[in-house]
N, C-alpha and C positions, 0 to 999 in steps of 0.2 A: 309305395315302393313295391316292386315285385321281385321275388328271388326265384330264378329259374335254375333247376338242377337236372342234369342228365347223368345217370349212373349206368355204366356199361360194364358187363362182366365178360371180357374176352377170354378165349382159350389162351394158354401160354404161348402158342405160336402167333396169335393175332395181337397179343398185348402191345408190342412195340408199334405195330401199325395203327392201332386205335390211339395210342398216346401221340403218335406223330400227327395224325389227322386233327385231333383236338388242339394240339399246340399250334397247328397251322392256322386255325380259326381264331386263336386267342387275340392276336394283335388287331385283326380286323374287327373283332367284337369290342375290344377296349376303346377304340377310337370312335365308335358309333355314338351319335348324340343320345344322351339319356342313359348311357351305361355308366353306373357308379363304380363298379368293380367287377372283375372277372378273373377266374383262375381255373387251372387244371390240377387235379389232385389224384394221387394214387393211394388206395387203401392198402394197408399191410395185412389184412385178414386173409383167411383162406381163399376168398373169392378173387383177391387182387383186383378189385374193381377200379375203374378209372372214372373220375367224376369231373364234369364240366359244369361250373357254377358261375352265375352272373347275377348282379343286382341291377334292376332297372328303375329309373326315376318314375316312369309312367307306363301305363299299359300300352299307349301308342308307341313308345320307344321299343318295347318288347315286340310288338306286332311288326314293326319295321325290320327288326332283327330277324324274325322268323321268315319274313318275305325277302330277305336280302339274297344277293347272288351267291354268297358263300355258305349260307345255311345248309344247302344240300350236302355239304361235306359232313356235317354233324349227323345227318340221316344215314350217310354211308357208314359212318362209324357205328351207328346203331345196328346195322346189318351184320356187323362182325361180333355181336354179342352172343354168348352161349345161351342166354335166356332173354326173355323180353326185357328191353331196357326200361329203367325206371325214369319217367319224365314227370317232373313236378313243377308247378307254377304256384308259388306261395304269395298271396296278396296280403301284404303287411300294412296294417292300419296304425300301429303304434310300436315304437321301439323305446326301451328303457335300458339303463345301464346300472352302474354302481349306485346311483341315487336311489333306485328301488331297494337294493339290498340294505343300504343305510337306513332308509325310511322304515322298512319292516323290522329290522333289528332294533332300532331305537324305540319303536312302538312297543316292543316286548321287553324293554329294559336291558337289552344286551348291547354291549359295545362290540361292533364288528371287528375292530382291530384286536381286541383282547381275545375274541374267539379264534381268529386266524393264528395268533401267537400260540394259543393253547393247543391247537391242532397240529402244530409243527414240532411240539416237544416229544 
């Protein structure tokens, strides 16, 4: 699996334009073969960055996405960034969930449920 992330920090004047561009690419990306999930997010910090994130089943699917007819819109959004956009492609070889937490906590003699309850008191 590959997770692609594009983080753009637009000026306040360009914020809505960047958001509009990324949202316009969302539906086209979601329906591409090999796209597992896709979303556009707004950060609430001082940068008010806009993030386009997608998970791809294979590297081939990601490459097709990058070569698609609508991908240049993402590059246009990058040009509206106040600083160089952050572009990352994370190649994930293993994913774990709650099973890892339970396994590690039980190994150390701790009950994960009891720890969670104690921390909410």
